[in-house]
BABASE-884892 format. One record per atom (N, C-alpha, C): residue in three letters; x, y, z. Coordinates in steps of 0.05 Angstrom, whole numbers, padded with zeros to 5 digits, always signed. Layout:
<recs>
AlaXYZ;...
</recs>
This chain:
<recs>
Met+00244+00211-00129;Met+00219+00200-00119;Met+00203+00224-00107;Lys+00177+00225-00114;Lys+00159+00246-00104;Lys+00153+00242-00075;Pro+00152+00263-00059;Pro+00143+00260-00031;Pro+00114+00252-00030;Lys+00107+00235-00010;Lys+00079+00227-00007;Lys+00062+00249+00005;Lys+00037+00249-00002;Lys+00018+00267+00010;Lys+00011+00258+00038;Ala+00004+00276+00056;Ala-00005+00268+00083;Ala-00028+00249+00081;Gly-00027+00227+00096;Gly-00048+00207+00096;Gly-00045+00186+00074;Asp-00025+00188+00057;Asp-00021+00168+00036;Asp-00007+00144+00048;Leu-00019+00121+00045;Leu-00008+00096+00056;Leu+00008+00080+00036;Thr+00011+00090+00012;Thr+00025+00076-00009;Thr+00053+00069+00000;Gly+00060+00043-00002;Gly+00086+00033+00005;Gly+00090+00026+00034;Glu+00070+00032+00051;Glu+00071+00025+00079;Glu+00068-00005+00083;Ile+00079-00016+00105;Ile+00076-00044+00111;Ile+00049-00050+00122;Cys+00037-00072+00113;Cys+00010-00080+00121;Cys+00011-00087+00151;Thr-00008-00077+00166;Thr-00009-00083+00195;Thr-00022-00110+00201;Arg-00034-00122+00181;Arg-00046-00149+00185;Arg-00026-00171+00182;Cys-00012-00171+00159;Cys+00007-00193+00155;Cys+00036-00186+00161;Cys+00042-00160+00164;Cys+00068-00149+00171;Cys+00090-00156+00150;Val+00081-00163+00126;Val+00100-00171+00104;Val+00095-00154+00079;Gly+00070-00152+00071;Gly+00063-00139+00046;Gly+00065-00109+00048;Arg+00064-00097+00024;Arg+00064-00068+00022;Arg+00037-00059+00010;Leu+00029-00035+00017;Leu+00003-00024+00009;Leu+00006-00009-00017;Ala-00014-00012-00035;Ala-00015+00003-00060;Ala-00043+00014-00063;Ala-00045+00038-00074;Ala-00072+00051-00079;Ala-00085+00037-00102;Lys-00110+00028-00098;Lys-00125+00015-00119;Lys-00155+00022-00116;Arg-00170+00015-00136;Arg-00200+00018-00134;Arg-00211-00010-00139;Gly-00232-00016-00124;Gly-00244-00042-00127;Gly-00272-00044-00116;Arg-00281-00068-00113;Arg-00308-00074-00104;Arg-00308-00080-00074;Glu-00328-00068-00061;Glu-00331-00073-00032;Glu-00359-00085-00027;Tyr-00360-00104-00009;Tyr-00385-00116+00000;Tyr-00392-00104+00027;Phe-00412-00087+00027;Phe-00418-00070+00051;Phe-00445-00078+00063;Arg-00445-00084+00088;Arg-00470-00091+00102;Arg-00483-00066+00112;His-00509-00064+00106;His-00526-00042+00116;His-00552-00054+00126;Lys-00556-00052+00152;Lys-00580-00064+00165;Lys-00580-00094+00157;Glu-00601-00103+00145;Glu-00603-00132+00137;Glu-00595-00137+00109;Glu-00584-00117+00095;Glu-00577-00120+00067;Glu-00547-00120+00062;Leu-00539-00133+00041;Leu-00512-00132+00031;Leu-00512-00116+00006;Val-00496-00094+00005;Val-00494-00076-00018;Val-00466-00079-00030;Ile-00465-00083-00056;Ile-00440-00084-00070;Ile-00434-00056-00081;Ile-00412-00045-00073;Ile-00405-00018-00082;Ile-00379-00020-00099;Glu-00381-00010-00123;Glu-00358-00013-00142;Glu-00342+00013-00143;Asn-00317+00010-00152;Asn-00298+00032-00156;Asn-00291+00047-00130;Val-00288+00032-00109;Val-00282+00044-00083;Val-00252+00047-00079;Pro-00242+00070-00073;Pro-00213+00073-00068;Pro-00204+00061-00042;Ala-00181+00048-00043;Ala-00170+00035-00019;Ala-00140+00031-00023;Trp-00127+00026-00001;Trp-00099+00016-00002;Trp-00101-00014+00003;Val-00088-00030-00015;Val-00091-00059-00014;Val-00063-00071-00011;Cys-00061-00090+00008;Cys-00036-00104+00013;Cys-00030-00123-00011;Asn-00006-00122-00020;Asn+00001-00139-00043;Asn+00007-00168-00035;Lys+00006-00175-00010;Lys+00010-00202-00001;Lys-00016-00215+00009;Cys-00029-00203+00028;Cys-00053-00215+00040;Cys-00079-00204+00030;Gly-00079-00182+00016;Gly-00103-00171+00005;Gly-00119-00153+00024;Glu-00110-00149+00048;Glu-00124-00132+00067;Glu-00128-00104+00055;Arg-00152-00093+00060;Arg-00159-00067+00048;Arg-00161-00046+00070;Tyr-00151-00022+00065;Tyr-00152+00000+00083;Tyr-00166+00023+00070;His-00184+00036+00084;His-00199+00059+00073;His-00196+00083+00091;Arg-00197+00106+00079;Arg-00198+00131+00094;Arg-00225+00132+00107;Ser-00228+00146+00129;Ser-00253+00148+00143;Ser-00275+00161+00125;Glu-00267+00180+00108;Glu-00286+00193+00090;Glu-00298+00173+00070;Val-00281+00155+00061;Val-00290+00134+00042;Val-00310+00116+00056;Phe-00304+00107+00080;Phe-00322+00090+00095;Phe-00349+00104+00100;Lys-00348+00129+00107;Lys-00373+00144+00111;Lys-00389+00146+00086;Arg-00375+00150+00063;Arg-00389+00152+00037;Arg-00401+00125+00030;Met-00387+00103+00036;Met-00399+00076+00030;Met-00424+00072+00046;Arg-00424+00082+00071;Arg-00448+00079+00088;Arg-00471+00095+00076;Glu-00465+00120+00066;Glu-00486+00136+00054;Glu-00497+00123+00028;Ile-00479+00112+00012;Ile-00487+00099-00013;Ile-00505+00075-00006;Ala-00497+00059+00013;Ala-00512+00035+00020;Ala-00540+00042+00031;Ala-00543+00065+00044;Ala-00568+00073+00056;Ala-00587+00086+00035;Ala-00576+00097+00014;Ala-00591+00112-00006;Ala-00601+00094-00028;Lys-00627+00087-00027;Lys-00638+00069-00047;Lys-00636+00081-00075;Ser-00636+00107-00078;Ser-00634+00120-00104;Ser-00607+00115-00118;Leu-00587+00108-00102;Leu-00560+00104-00114;Leu-00555+00075-00122;Ile-00574+00057-00117;Ile-00571+00029-00125;Ile-00576+00028-00155;Thr-00557+00018-00170;Thr-00559+00017-00199;Thr-00569-00009-00211;Lys-00566-00031-00196;Lys-00577-00056-00205;Lys-00579-00076-00182;His-00594-00097-00185;His-00597-00117-00165;His-00587-00144-00177;Val-00575-00160-00159;Val-00566-00187-00167;Val-00576-00207-00147;Arg-00580-00231-00156;Arg-00588-00253-00138;Arg-00563-00268-00129;Val-00561-00273-00104;Val-00537-00287-00093;Val-00547-00311-00077;Pro-00537-00335-00084;Pro-00544-00358-00068;Pro-00531-00358-00041;Val-00545-00368-00021;Val-00535-00368+00007;Val-00535-00397+00017;Ala-00514-00406+00029;Ala-00512-00433+00041;Ala-00503-00430+00070;Arg-00510-00450+00085;Arg-00501-00451+00113;Arg-00480-00473+00116;Tyr-00458-00466+00129;Tyr-00436-00485+00133;Tyr-00445-00506+00154;Gln-00440-00532+00147;Gln-00446-00553+00166;Gln-00424-00574+00164;Ser-00416-00584+00187;Ser-00395-00604+00188;Ser-00400-00622+00213;Ser-00396-00648+00210;Ser-00399-00665+00233;Ser-00376-00664+00252;Asp-00353-00655+00243;Asp-00329-00653+00260;Asp-00325-00625+00272;Glu-00345-00609+00271;Glu-00344-00581+00280;Glu-00345-00580+00310;Ala-00327-00564+00322;Ala-00328-00559+00351;Ala-00351-00539+00356;Ala-00365-00543+00378;Ala-00388-00526+00385;Ala-00380-00499+00393;
</recs>
């Protein structure tokens, strides 16, 4: 078995569910910037195989913030319907 690189979380136990193991993957992130929601694709993360919690290096998070702020990096726009949750049995 190859030794892990410093900072590699592959195989570590998830700190959210305390059951799953983390695996390096790339995926889609929904990132809020000011009043907008930006979808960023192909983002590297470690993902729990049980609960799906995602972990990012600080450099990745900073880059997502830069991408979300840079209008020139937006490659397409999509329309997303928005609804408000309502229930009569909801506690205030």
